[in-house]
FITOR-234650 format. One record per residue (C-alpha): x, y, z. Coordinates in steps of 0.5 Angstrom, whole numbers, padded with zeros to 4 digits, always signed. Example, Ala and Ser with C-alpha at 12.3 -4.5 7.8 and 13.67 -1.06 7.14 Angstrom:
+0025-0009+0016/+0027-0002+0014/
***
This chain:
-0179+0014-0358/-0174+0008-0358/-0173+0009-0365/-0172+0016-0365/-0166+0014-0359/-0163+0009-0364/-0163+0014-0370/-0159+0020-0365/-0155+0014-0363/-0153+0012-0370/-0151+0019-0371/-0147+0020-0365/-0143+0014-0366/-0143+0014-0373/-0147+0007-0373/-0148+0008-0381/-0143+0004-0382/-0147-0002-0379/-0152-0001-0384/-0147-0003-0390/-0149-0009-0393/-0144-0015-0394/-0144-0022-0395/-0145-0027-0389/-0142-0026-0383/-0140-0030-0376/-0140-0026-0369/-0140-0028-0362/-0138-0028-0355/-0133-0032-0351/-0134-0032-0343/-0131-0037-0338/-0136-0043-0336/-0138-0040-0330/-0141-0034-0333/-0137-0029-0329/-0133-0025-0334/-0132-0024-0342/-0125-0026-0344/-0121-0021-0348/-0116-0023-0353/-0118-0030-0354/-0116-0033-0361/-0122-0035-0366/-0121-0039-0372/-0125-0041-0378/-0121-0047-0379/-0124-0048-0387/-0122-0041-0389/-0116-0041-0384/-0118-0034-0382/-0117-0031-0375/-0119-0026-0370/-0118-0024-0363/-0124-0022-0358/-0125-0015-0356/-0125-0013-0348/-0132-0015-0348/-0131-0022-0351/-0134-0020-0358/-0131-0022-0364/-0134-0022-0372/-0132-0025-0378/-0135-0021-0385/-0135-0023-0392/-0136-0030-0390/-0138-0034-0396/-0144-0039-0395/-0143-0045-0392/-0142-0050-0386/-0135-0048-0382/-0132-0050-0376/-0130-0045-0371/-0124-0046-0366/-0123-0042-0360/-0116-0042-0356/-0114-0038-0349/-0108-0039-0345/-0110-0044-0339/-0117-0046-0342/-0118-0052-0346/-0119-0051-0354/-0126-0051-0356/-0129-0052-0363/-0136-0052-0366/-0140-0052-0372/-0144-0046-0375/-0147-0045-0382/-0147-0038-0386/-0152-0036-0391/-0151-0032-0396/-0153-0025-0393/-0154-0028-0386/-0151-0028-0379/-0149-0034-0375/-0148-0034-0368/-0142-0037-0365/-0142-0036-0357/-0137-0040-0353/-0136-0041-0345/-0129-0044-0344/-0127-0048-0338/-0120-0048-0335/-0115-0054-0337/-0117-0060-0332/-0124-0056-0331/-0126-0051-0326/-0127-0043-0325/-0119-0042-0325/-0120-0037-0331/-0123-0032-0327/-0121-0033-0320/-0114-0032-0317/-0107-0031-0319/-0107-0036-0324/-0113-0032-0328/-0109-0026-0328/-0103-0030-0331/-0108-0033-0336/-0111-0027-0338/-0104-0023-0338/-0101-0028-0343/-0107-0029-0347/-0107-0021-0349/-0099-0021-0350/-0100-0027-0355/-0105-0023-0359/-0102-0017-0359/-0099-0013-0365/-0092-0011-0362/-0088-0012-0356/-0093-0012-0350/-0093-0014-0342/-0100-0014-0339/-0102-0014-0332/-0110-0016-0330/-0114-0016-0324/-0118-0022-0323/-0125-0022-0323/-0126-0022-0315/-0119-0021-0312/-0115-0015-0311/-0108-0013-0312/-0104-0013-0305/-0100-0007-0307/-0101+0000-0305/-0102+0003-0312/-0101+0002-0319/-0094+0003-0320/-0092-0002-0315/-0097-0007-0318/-0093-0006-0325/-0086-0008-0322/-0088-0016-0323/-0088-0015-0331/-0082-0016-0335/-0077-0011-0336/-0081-0006-0331/-0079-0003-0324/-0080+0003-0320/-0077+0008-0317/-0079+0009-0310/-0080+0015-0305/-0080+0014-0298/-0081+0007-0299/-0087+0007-0304/-0087+0006-0311/-0088+0012-0315/-0085+0013-0322/-0085+0007-0327/-0078+0005-0330/-0078+0001-0337/-0072-0003-0339/-0068+0001-0334/-0070+0007-0337/-0072+0014-0334/-0079+0015-0333/-0079+0021-0337/-0078+0017-0343/-0085+0014-0342/-0092+0016-0343/-0098+0014-0339/-0106+0014-0341/-0112+0012-0337/-0118+0009-0342/-0114+0012-0348/-0114+0019-0345/-0107+0022-0344/-0105+0024-0337/-0102+0030-0335/-0097+0031-0329/-0099+0034-0323/-0092+0036-0321/-0089+0043-0324/-0082+0040-0326/-0084+0034-0330/-0088+0030-0335/-0088+0023-0332/-0094+0022-0328/-0093+0019-0321/-0097+0013-0321/-0098+0013-0313/-0103+0018-0314/-0108+0012-0318/-0110+0006-0313/-0110-0001-0316/-0117-0002-0313/-0120+0002-0319/-0116-0001-0325/-0118-0007-0329/-0111-0008-0333/-0105-0004-0335/-0102-0005-0341/-0094-0004-0342/-0093-0003-0350/-0086-0003-0351/-0086-0002-0359/-0090+0003-0363/-0095+0003-0369/-0097+0009-0373/-0104+0009-0369/-0101+0010-0362/-0098+0017-0360/-0091+0017-0362/-0088+0020-0355/-0085+0015-0352/-0078+0011-0352/-0079+0007-0346/-0086+0005-0346/-0093+0007-0347/-0097+0005-0340/-0104+0004-0342/-0109+0004-0336/-0116+0001-0336/-0122+0001-0331/-0127-0004-0332/-0133-0004-0337/-0140-0006-0336/-0140-0011-0341/-0133-0014-0339/-0137-0018-0334/-0143-0023-0336/-0147-0022-0329/-0148-0016-0325/-0142-0016-0319/-0141-0012-0313/-0135-0012-0309/-0133-0009-0302/-0127-0010-0299/-0124-0007-0292/-0117-0007-0289/-0112-0004-0284/-0105-0002-0285/-0100-0002-0280/-0093+0001-0281/-0088-0002-0276/-0085+0005-0275/-0091+0009-0274/-0094+0004-0270/-0101+0006-0272/-0106+0002-0276/-0110+0006-0281/-0116+0004-0286/-0117+0002-0293/-0124+0001-0296/-0126+0000-0303/-0133-0002-0307/-0133-0004-0314/-0139-0006-0319/-0142-0008-0325/-0149-0007-0327/-0153-0008-0333/-0159-0004-0334/-0162-0008-0340/-0159-0012-0345/-0156-0006-0348/-0154-0001-0343/-0149-0002-0337/-0145+0002-0332/-0139+0000-0328/-0135+0004-0322/-0131+0004-0317/-0129+0008-0311/-0123+0007-0306/-0120+0010-0300/-0114+0009-0297/-0110+0013-0291/-0103+0011-0289/-0099+0014-0283/-0091+0012-0284/-0085+0015-0282/-0078+0015-0285/-0071+0016-0282/-0066+0020-0286/-0059+0022-0287/-0056+0027-0292/-0049+0029-0293/-0047+0035-0298/-0040+0038-0300/-0035+0032-0299/-0028+0035-0299/-0021+0032-0298/-0016+0035-0293/-0008+0035-0293/-0008+0028-0291/-0012+0026-0296/-0018+0024-0291/-0025+0025-0294/-0030+0029-0289/-0036+0032-0290/-0038+0040-0290/-0046+0039-0289/-0049+0033-0285/-0056+0033-0284/-0061+0028-0280/-0068+0028-0282/-0074+0025-0278/-0080+0025-0283/-0087+0023-0280/-0092+0023-0286/-0100+0022-0287/-0102+0020-0294/-0109+0020-0296/-0112+0017-0303/-0119+0017-0306/-0120+0014-0312/-0127+0014-0316/-0128+0011-0323/-0135+0011-0327/-0136+0008-0334/-0143+0008-0338/-0143+0003-0344/-0148+0003-0349/-0149-0003-0354/-0152+0002-0360/-0153-0004-0365/-0150-0010-0366/-0143-0007-0369/-0143-0001-0365/-0141+0001-0358/-0141+0008-0354/-0138+0010-0348/-0138+0015-0343/-0132+0014-0338/-0130+0019-0332/-0124+0018-0327/-0122+0022-0321/-0116+0021-0316/-0114+0025-0310/-0107+0024-0306/-0106+0028-0300/-0099+0028-0297/-0098+0032-0290/-0091+0031-0289/-0087+0034-0282/-0080+0034-0283/-0075+0035-0277/-0068+0036-0279/-0061+0037-0275/-0056+0040-0280/-0049+0041-0278/-0045+0046-0282/-0037+0045-0282/-0036+0049-0288/-0032+0054-0284/-0027+0049-0284/-0026+0048-0291/-0020+0052-0292/-0016+0049-0286/-0020+0042-0286/-0022+0039-0279/-0019+0040-0273/-0016+0032-0273/-0018+0027-0278/-0017+0019-0280/-0019+0015-0286/-0026+0014-0282/-0027+0020-0278/-0026+0027-0277/-0026+0032-0271/-0029+0039-0271/-0027+0044-0265/-0030+0051-0264/-0023+0054-0262/-0021+0053-0269/-0027+0055-0273/-0034+0056-0272/-0039+0051-0272/-0046+0052-0274/-0052+0048-0272/-0059+0049-0275/-0065+0045-0273/-0071+0046-0277/-0078+0044-0278/-0082+0043-0285/-0090+0043-0284/-0092+0042-0291/-0099+0040-0294/-0100+0038-0301/-0106+0036-0305/-0105+0033-0312/-0111+0031-0316/-0112+0028-0323/-0119+0028-0327/-0121+0025-0334/-0127+0024-0338/-0128+0021-0345/-0134+0020-0349/-0133+0016-0356/-0136+0010-0359/-0133+0004-0363/-0136+0001-0369/-0134-0006-0372/-0138-0009-0378/-0132-0014-0380/-0131-0010-0386/-0131-0003-0383/-0128+0000-0377/-0129+0007-0374/-0128+0010-0367/-0127+0017-0364/-0126+0020-0358/-0126+0026-0355/-0123+0027-0348/-0121+0032-0342/-0116+0031-0337/-0113+0036-0332/-0108+0035-0326/-0106+0039-0321/-0101+0040-0315/-0103+0045-0310/-0100+0048-0303/-0103+0054-0300/-0100+0054-0293/-0093+0051-0292/-0087+0052-0287/-0081+0050-0291/-0077+0051-0287/-0078+0054-0280/-0071+0054-0278/-0067+0056-0271/-0060+0056-0271/-0054+0057-0266/-0047+0059-0268/-0041+0056-0263/-0035+0060-0263/-0028+0059-0260/-0031+0061-0253/-0036+0056-0253/-0032+0050-0252/-0036+0045-0257/-0032+0039-0260/-0036+0035-0265/-0033+0028-0268/-0036+0025-0274/-0035+0017-0275/-0036+0015-0283/-0034+0008-0282/-0041+0006-0283/-0042+0007-0291/-0049+0008-0290/-0049+0014-0286/-0044+0018-0281/-0046+0018-0274/-0044+0024-0269/-0042+0025-0262/-0041+0032-0258/-0035+0030-0254/-0035+0037-0251/-0040+0042-0250/-0046+0037-0250/-0050+0041-0245/-0050+0047-0249/-0051+0044-0256/-0057+0040-0253/-0060+0046-0250/-0067+0048-0254/-0065+0055-0251/-0059+0055-0255/-0062+0056-0262/-0065+0062-0264/-0070+0064-0270/-0066+0064-0276/-0071+0064-0282/-0078+0062-0284/-0080+0061-0291/-0088+0061-0292/-0091+0058-0298/-0097+0062-0299/-0098+0059-0306/-0095+0053-0310/-0100+0052-0316/-0098+0047-0321/-0104+0046-0327/-0103+0042-0333/-0109+0040-0337/-0110+0037-0344/-0116+0037-0349/-0116+0032-0354/-0120+0029-0360/-0118+0023-0365/-0122+0019-0370/-0120+0013-0374/-0123+0009-0380/-0121+0003-0383/-0123-0002-0389/-0121-0009-0389/-0121-0013-0395/-0122-0021-0394/-0118-0025-0399/-0117-0032-0400/-0110-0032-0396/-0111-0027-0391/-0114-0020-0390/-0111-0013-0392/-0113-0007-0388/-0112+0000-0390/-0113+0005-0384/-0112+0012-0383/-0113+0017-0377/-0112+0024-0374/-0111+0027-0367/-0111+0034-0364/-0108+0035-0357/-0109+0042-0354/-0104+0042-0347/-0103+0048-0342/-0098+0047-0336/-0097+0053-0331/-0094+0054-0325/-0095+0060-0320/-0091+0060-0314/-0091+0065-0308/-0087+0065-0302/-0086+0070-0296/-0079+0070-0293/-0078+0072-0286/-0071+0073-0283/-0072+0076-0276/-0077+0076-0271/-0079+0082-0266/-0078+0079-0260/-0075+0072-0256/-0077+0066-0260/-0072+0060-0259/-0073+0053-0261/-0075+0052-0253/-0082+0056-0255/-0084+0050-0260/-0080+0044-0257/-0083+0037-0259/-0081+0030-0258/-0077+0026-0264/-0079+0019-0267/-0072+0018-0270/-0069+0011-0269/-0062+0012-0272/-0059+0016-0266/-0061+0022-0262/-0061+0028-0266/-0062+0033-0260/-0068+0038-0259/-0073+0038-0265/-0079+0042-0266/-0086+0040-0264/-0090+0038-0271/-0095+0043-0270/-0092+0048-0266/-0089+0052-0271/-0095+0054-0275/-0099+0055-0269/-0094+0060-0266/-0094+0064-0273/-0101+0064-0273/-0101+0067-0266/-0095+0072-0267/-0095+0074-0275/-0094+0081-0274/-0088+0080-0270/-0084+0076-0276/-0080+0081-0280/-0081+0080-0288/-0075+0080-0293/-0079+0083-0299/-0073+0082-0304/-0072+0075-0303/-0079+0074-0302/-0080+0077-0309/-0074+0073-0312/-0076+0066-0310/-0084+0068-0312/-0082+0070-0319/-0076+0066-0321/-0080+0059-0322/-0087+0062-0325/-0088+0060-0332/-0093+0058-0337/-0093+0053-0343/-0098+0052-0349/-0097+0045-0353/-0101+0044-0359/-0100+0037-0362/-0103+0035-0369/-0102+0028-0371/-0104+0024-0377/-0103+0017-0380/-0104+0012-0385/-0102+0005-0384/-0103-0002-0388/-0104-0008-0384/-0104-0016-0387/-0107-0021-0383/-0106-0029-0384/-0107-0035-0380/-0099-0034-0379/-0097-0027-0381/-0099-0020-0379/-0095-0014-0382/-0097-0007-0380/-0093-0002-0384/-0094+0006-0384/-0092+0013-0382/-0095+0018-0377/-0094+0025-0377/-0094+0030-0371/-0093+0037-0371/-0092+0041-0365/-0093+0048-0363/-0091+0052-0357/-0092+0058-0353/-0087+0059-0348/-0088+0064-0342/-0083+0066-0336/-0079+0071-0333/-0072+0074-0333/-0070+0076-0326/-0064+0080-0325/-0061+0082-0318/-0056+0087-0317/-0053+0091-0312/-0052+0099-0312/-0051+0104-0308/-0056+0109-0306/-0055+0117-0305/-0053+0116-0298/-0048+0111-0300/-0052+0105-0297/-0052+0098-0301/-0059+0097-0304/-0061+0090-0307/-0065+0091-0314/-0070+0086-0317/-0072+0087-0324/-0077+0082-0326/-0079+0082-0334/-0084+0078-0337/-0081+0073-0343/-0084+0070-0348/-0082+0065-0354/-0086+0061-0360/-0083+0055-0363/-0086+0049-0368/-0083+0043-0371/-0085+0037-0374/-0083+0030-0373/-0085+0024-0378/-0085+0017-0375/-0085+0011-0379/-0086+0004-0377/-0086-0003-0379/-0088-0009-0375/-0088-0016-0376/-0092-0022-0372/-0090-0029-0375/-0094-0035-0371/-0092-0041-0375/-0096-0045-0370/-0101-0044-0365/-0096-0044-0359/-0090-0040-0363/-0090-0033-0364/-0084-0029-0366/-0084-0021-0367/-0080-0016-0370/-0081-0008-0370/-0077-0002-0373/-0080+0005-0371/-0078+0012-0370/-0081+0016-0363/-0080+0022-0360/-0080+0025-0353/-0081+0032-0352/-0077+0036-0347/-0080+0037-0340/-0084+0043-0340/-0081+0046-0334/-0074+0046-0338/-0077+0049-0344/-0080+0055-0340/-0076+0061-0341/-0074+0062-0333/-0068+0066-0333/-0065+0068-0326/-0059+0072-0325/-0056+0073-0318/-0052+0079-0315/-0046+0075-0316/-0047+0074-0324/-0049+0066-0323/-0055+0065-0327/-0060+0059-0328/-0063+0059-0335/-0069+0055-0338/-0068+0053-0345/-0074+0054-0350/-0069+0052-0356/-0069+0045-0353/-0070+0039-0358/-0074+0033-0357/-0071+0026-0356/-0071+0023-0362/-0070+0015-0362/-0070+0010-0368/-0072+0003-0364/-0071-0004-0366/-0075-0010-0362/-0074-0017-0364/-0078-0023-0359/-0080-0030-0359/-0085-0033-0355/-0087-0040-0354/-0093-0042-0350/-0094-0049-0346/-0100-0053-0347/-0099-0054-0339/-0101-0046-0338/-0095-0042-0339/-0090-0039-0343/-0083-0037-0344/-0081-0031-0348/-0074-0028-0350/-0074-0021-0353/-0068-0016-0355/-0068-0009-0356/-0064-0003-0359/-0065+0004-0359/-0061+0010-0362/-0063+0016-0359/-0061+0023-0361/-0061+0030-0357/-0063+0027-0350/-0062+0033-0345/-0058+0034-0339/-0056+0040-0334/-0050+0043-0336/-0046+0048-0332/-0041+0053-0335/-0036+0057-0331/-0036+0062-0336/-0039+0069-0337/-0044+0072-0342/-0050+0076-0344/-0057+0075-0344/-0062+0080-0346/-0057+0086-0344/-0055+0083-0338/-0048+0080-0336/-0047+0073-0332/-0041+0070-0330/-0043+0063-0330/-0049+0059-0332/-0053+0053-0331/-0058+0051-0337/-0061+0044-0340/-0058+0043-0346/-0058+0037-0352/-0053+0032-0352/-0051+0029-0358/-0052+0021-0359/-0054+0016-0354/-0055+0008-0355/-0059+0003-0351/-0059-0004-0352/-0061-0010-0348/-0065-0017-0347/-0071-0019-0343/-0073-0026-0341/-0079-0028-0338/-0082-0035-0336/-0089-0036-0333/-0092-0043-0331/-0098-0046-0327/-0095-0053-0325/-0102-0056-0326/-0099-0062-0329/-0096-0064-0322/-0099-0069-0318/-0103-0066-0312/-0101-0062-0308/-0096-0059-0312/-0101-0058-0318/-0102-0051-0314/-0095-0048-0315/-0094-0042-0320/-0088-0038-0322/-0087-0032-0326/-0079-0030-0327/-0077-0024-0331/-0070-0021-0332/-0068-0015-0336/-0061-0013-0338/-0060-0006-0341/-0054-0002-0344/-0055+0005-0344/-0049+0010-0345/-0049+0017-0347/-0044+0023-0348/-0044+0030-0344/-0039+0035-0344/-0036+0038-0338/-0035+0046-0336/-0028+0045-0339/-0031+0042-0346/-0028+0035-0344/-0033+0030-0347/-0034+0024-0342/-0039+0018-0343/-0044+0016-0338/-0050+0012-0336/-0056+0015-0338/-0060+0018-0332/-0064+0013-0328/-0062+0007-0333/-0061+0001-0329/-0057-0005-0332/-0060-0011-0329/-0067-0012-0326/-0070-0018-0324/-0077-0020-0321/-0079-0027-0319/-0086-0029-0316/-0087-0036-0313/-0095-0037-0312/-0099-0043-0309/-0106-0043-0310/-0110-0049-0309/-0117-0050-0306/-0119-0044-0301/-0111-0042-0300/-0107-0037-0304/-0100-0035-0302/-0095-0031-0306/-0088-0029-0305/-0086-0023-0310/-0078-0021-0310/-0076-0015-0314/-0069-0013-0316/-0066-0006-0319/-0059-0005-0320/-0056+0002-0318/-0057+0008-0323/-0054+0014-0325/-0059+0019-0321/-0056+0026-0323/-0050+0028-0327/-0045+0033-0324/-0039+0037-0327/-0034+0031-0325/-0035+0023-0325/-0033+0023-0317/-0039+0028-0316/-0044+0024-0320/-0050+0022-0316/-0051+0015-0316/-0057+0011-0313/-0055+0004-0310/-0058-0003-0312/-0065-0004-0309/-0068-0011-0307/-0075-0012-0304/-0079-0018-0302/-0087-0018-0301/-0091-0023-0298/-0099-0024-0299/-0104-0029-0297/-0111-0030-0298/-0116-0035-0296/-0123-0037-0299/-0128-0037-0293/-0134-0038-0297/-0135-0037-0305/-0137-0030-0303/-0132-0028-0298/-0124-0028-0298/-0119-0026-0292/-0113-0023-0294/-0106-0021-0291/-0100-0018-0294/-0093-0016-0291/-0090-0011-0296/-0082-0009-0295/-0081-0015-0291/-0073-0014-0291/-0074-0007-0290/-0070-0005-0296/-0066+0002-0295/-0065+0007-0300/-0058+0009-0301/-0055+0015-0306/-0048+0016-0306/-0042+0019-0310/-0035+0015-0311/-0031+0021-0308/-0024+0020-0305/-0024+0012-0307/-0030+0010-0303/-0038+0011-0303/-0039+0017-0300/-0046+0018-0297/-0051+0023-0300/-0058+0020-0298/-0060+0014-0294/-0067+0013-0291/-0071+0007-0288/-0078+0006-0288/-0080+0000-0284/-0085-0006-0286/-0092-0005-0287/-0097-0011-0286/-0104-0010-0289/-0110-0015-0287/-0117-0015-0289/-0123-0018-0292/-0127-0018-0299/-0134-0019-0300/-0137-0021-0307/-0144-0021-0309/
***
């Protein structure tokens, strides 16, 4: 029976390569001295032959075609003492060379704590082919961050874009997150959201990962669809741990704005089931309640005196409950000495229940005449001059995102032949089935109301208001009658991808180095769709005012007046559904204009050659990627006509539209890695990559309203195409650290931006007067440098020998050209591109104590391109400080506490209008304190 299983496994995993005869070989495994963990990317060298290799993620290495004789093996790993041993190789036999490494100065620091994370990351960075930044989780510690995105922000050139105080999207070298690709255990992750390709990494818990590699340069065996970086997340494998391991953690999380303590718990394990089979897994649960105080403004205007004032001013109070559930399970099978097979699955769920109470002051009726009175810092609005509209609404939205993936494959390495294959499936979804967004009440204060409202703009972050006349009426809930209810009955975004790939390599051993020829192919079949259905109610048959659902605000910036109860509006709707009067026309328009379906099939193949010697590594080759699209959407045309009785009638015509397209990209690359001595590494890489347009932009979604205003998708969008050049130098200290310097340049063609044209045209026989459409720009240039310094100060006298630092800085120049509605070109910074990013970690780890302070800085960036420079949306610079502390109570129990966003960093978006920064959005979230324990056994 056992031999039968071996035969089947050999067929499935292509273990026939293991049977290929060759000369003698040396193989072995490298672990830490404590026997806890396999050490990946340890450098192994046969001294007499000057041949080198690195260990894989299970700590294994192999040399083939080794002539008979006695040799000295040398192993190096950042932070570990260099070790050597002698082995003897027969003509056709195998010599075993296992190593158990200790840290410089002794101890188990290689696998425990902050220093272990630093040693592991630097070892993988040093061994990598191209430019790579790595983040690893030590064997029994944990990240203090709330999700994978926040864990990544300590890496060189990496920062994150926040949403409501949490990190969501990863920005690399200051570039737009849309220019990155993301994979989990080699499986490309589709995006849950309907309108983007970028994967928001707040869905993935940091508790379930083993490492994250941010690959900033390209080799032909990689998917070529990135310009910023390829972000590759890996979960734990059973063979990465030498011993069985079980860990449990529990913590509480307290947000000082919500005032509530919420739970988090995780469990992860590795278990060997015999010598050749193992299983590893993890599960985590995290509930977080927090609040956000927000102010937004729109339509800044100048009056006759040159004073700036805003037509729409909103005060928003958010109460949010988020729940993350993550699980990972991996089965690993050592089929033979040279072949490993695996089956890996991951599942992540992110629930977001958001209540938003909003008070909106609408002064748009003053647009022609300006405010009743104004100065450089304030404006007054008197209802005797024009009507003042105040809206008070509630959003009650529950949204569920899920990301799941499964992969099966094998890796074979005989030292001469390498063969690996993988088949995978991944699906991401985002769904709402009952969301009130919004339930709105409104009051219009006319000239006989006696209402006067003053606005003060002296605080640049947010204006404040005061009701100087008619306050009793303005603040009475009875004044606000039902105005509109938009009920989302379905918002369903589906994004799934099937994939299969295989790679084959043959190595020829020479006297001065090894030459490898490698080829591979990959196919990806992706489908993304969005189905949106909503019901819009514009009237209610009866009395329905804000007083019927009155609640209590939790806003801190000022008194925003009466607000709706968080759950009251949904309860009222369910109890009185028949009283709401449906607007069928607007419901049909909104439900049809966003729907789309896109298929994207990508077929890729590559060929590369690789030269490896002790000092020089050269990888050169080309990758071909052929893309086929099937694009489906709707043309929604709204017209006004008169019926037989002379009454105006609104007609809505919905016509399905479909397109097909295909194109091929050739992506050459050359990568050089030169290491003239063991502590020096220099790299140079030149390559071409592409980023395909957002699927939602490609979709043929066409909407033309009754005024002839059109919003179009663009199936003819071309992909971003970039020629890239990376150069870097790394110096690794003998005393546990490294200094690295890198420079990069990118010439990008056909980047996309949204264009507004105030001119008419015809589409499918339908006329329009103006159009907003995504288009391709001409060329953009990106250039920059990144510097990183990491050091464990073990050479210092006690107690300072426990200090460690991680410092990195990135400068990015990213400029492109856009054309405005008048056909005038202007230079802009590329959207989401920050010029300066800086990260600093100061740690202390000695005995049972581990302390860390982490600061991150991101410069301002252009968020949205408008028709004119003074209308562009800019997000202000951001600095955040986080503190972490751990205490080793026993060998198996660690206590920890984290303080996230110590300085209550704010979000501020603005436009440079009328000579000053004018608020578009401001929010603050407060700090979060976490505390708990982790037990390992």
